[in-house]
N, C-alpha and C positions, 0 to 999 in steps of 0.2 A: 272608629277615630282612624286616621290613613296617613300616619306620619309618612313622609318621603324626604329621602336629602334634597338640602339645596344645592345646586350646581353654583359651584365659585367662580366665577369670570376673571381672563387675564387681565334763667333770667328769673323774673319777679313770679311766673306763674310755672317754673319747675315743680315737679311732682316731688314728693318727699317719699323718701323710700329707706329699705333696708338695703345695705350694701351688701353686695355678695361678690366675690373674691375665686378665681377659679387658681386652687394653688395645688390639690391631688390630682393624679389621673384617674379619672373615673366621674369627678365631679361634675354634677347635672343642675341646670338652671331649667325649670318647665314651668309655663303656663304662658298666656297671650301677650304676646307684644303690646306695649301701649303706646310708648313714643321711643324715637332717636334722634339725640340730640347732640349736635356738635358745638363743644364748649370749648374754649380758650384761657390757659393758665400759666402766666408767666412765657406767653408768646406761643406756646406750644400748642397745637389743636389737636384734639381727642374726640372721640365718639362713646356716648353715656347711654345706655338702654334700661328701659323699665319695663320689667315684666308683671303682670297680674300674676301671682300663684294662688296657691289655695290659704296660702299664709296672711297675703297682703300685698303690697306692691314692691319689689324688690328690683335692685338696680345694679349695672354692671357697668365695667369701662371695656372701652372697644381696646381689641387687637386688632393684627392685618387681617389678617382670613377670619375673624369672625367680623370685622367690618365689610367684606368683600359679600361676606354671605347675607348678612342682615339687612346690606342696601337693598337686598331683591324683595325683602319680605314685608308685604301690607301692615299697618298696625292692625292688629284685631285679630289679626293671624296667630292659632295656638302653634307654639315651637318649645322645641326641645334641643338644647345647647349641653352638649357633653365634650368635656375636656379630655385630649387624648395625649396630652404631656407636650414636653419640648423638643423641637426638633434643631438639631446643628445643620447651622448653614455656613456658607462661605463667610470668611474671615474669622473663625470661632465662636461667633452670635450663635445665638439659638432664638427660636420663634415659637410661643404657641400654637399650638394644633385644635382644631377644635371640628367635629362632626355637629353640624346644624339640621334639623328636620323640620318641617313645618308641613301643619295640615290646613289647608286652605277649604277644608270644609269643615272644619270647627273653628269659626270666625264670631268676635264680639261684636259689636258696633262701637267702630272710632270714636274716640270721645277726643275734647279739647283736652289739654292740661286742665284748665279750670273745672272742668266737669267731672276729669279723674280724682282730683281734689278733694273734691267736696263730697265724693262717693266715700274716697276713703276716710275721710272724716266720720263719716255716715257708720260705718261697719264695714 
């Protein structure tokens, strides 16, 4: 496997998945990126990412830096997302920081949401 850092640049067929939250520094989500979906709730737009892990389908919600990195990753690519913690920025706010690594030599065939749903139900 050849993981390498991803460089940052300045519905009805939705997959059912376990929810993963990056809470503690060092939390890792690792597997094949299956789907990136833009969702809207109460007028707010955000990204949801679905990753096929050894334990099944797992989803996590985006954050600014995570969205930037994963927008450069092709579905089917093996990724490892490591939560580095929160960083203070101007105005007293904080942002979550991540290390996103992708292995484009370790890919699965990209599938449609319907195909992934069917595969998840089978096993």
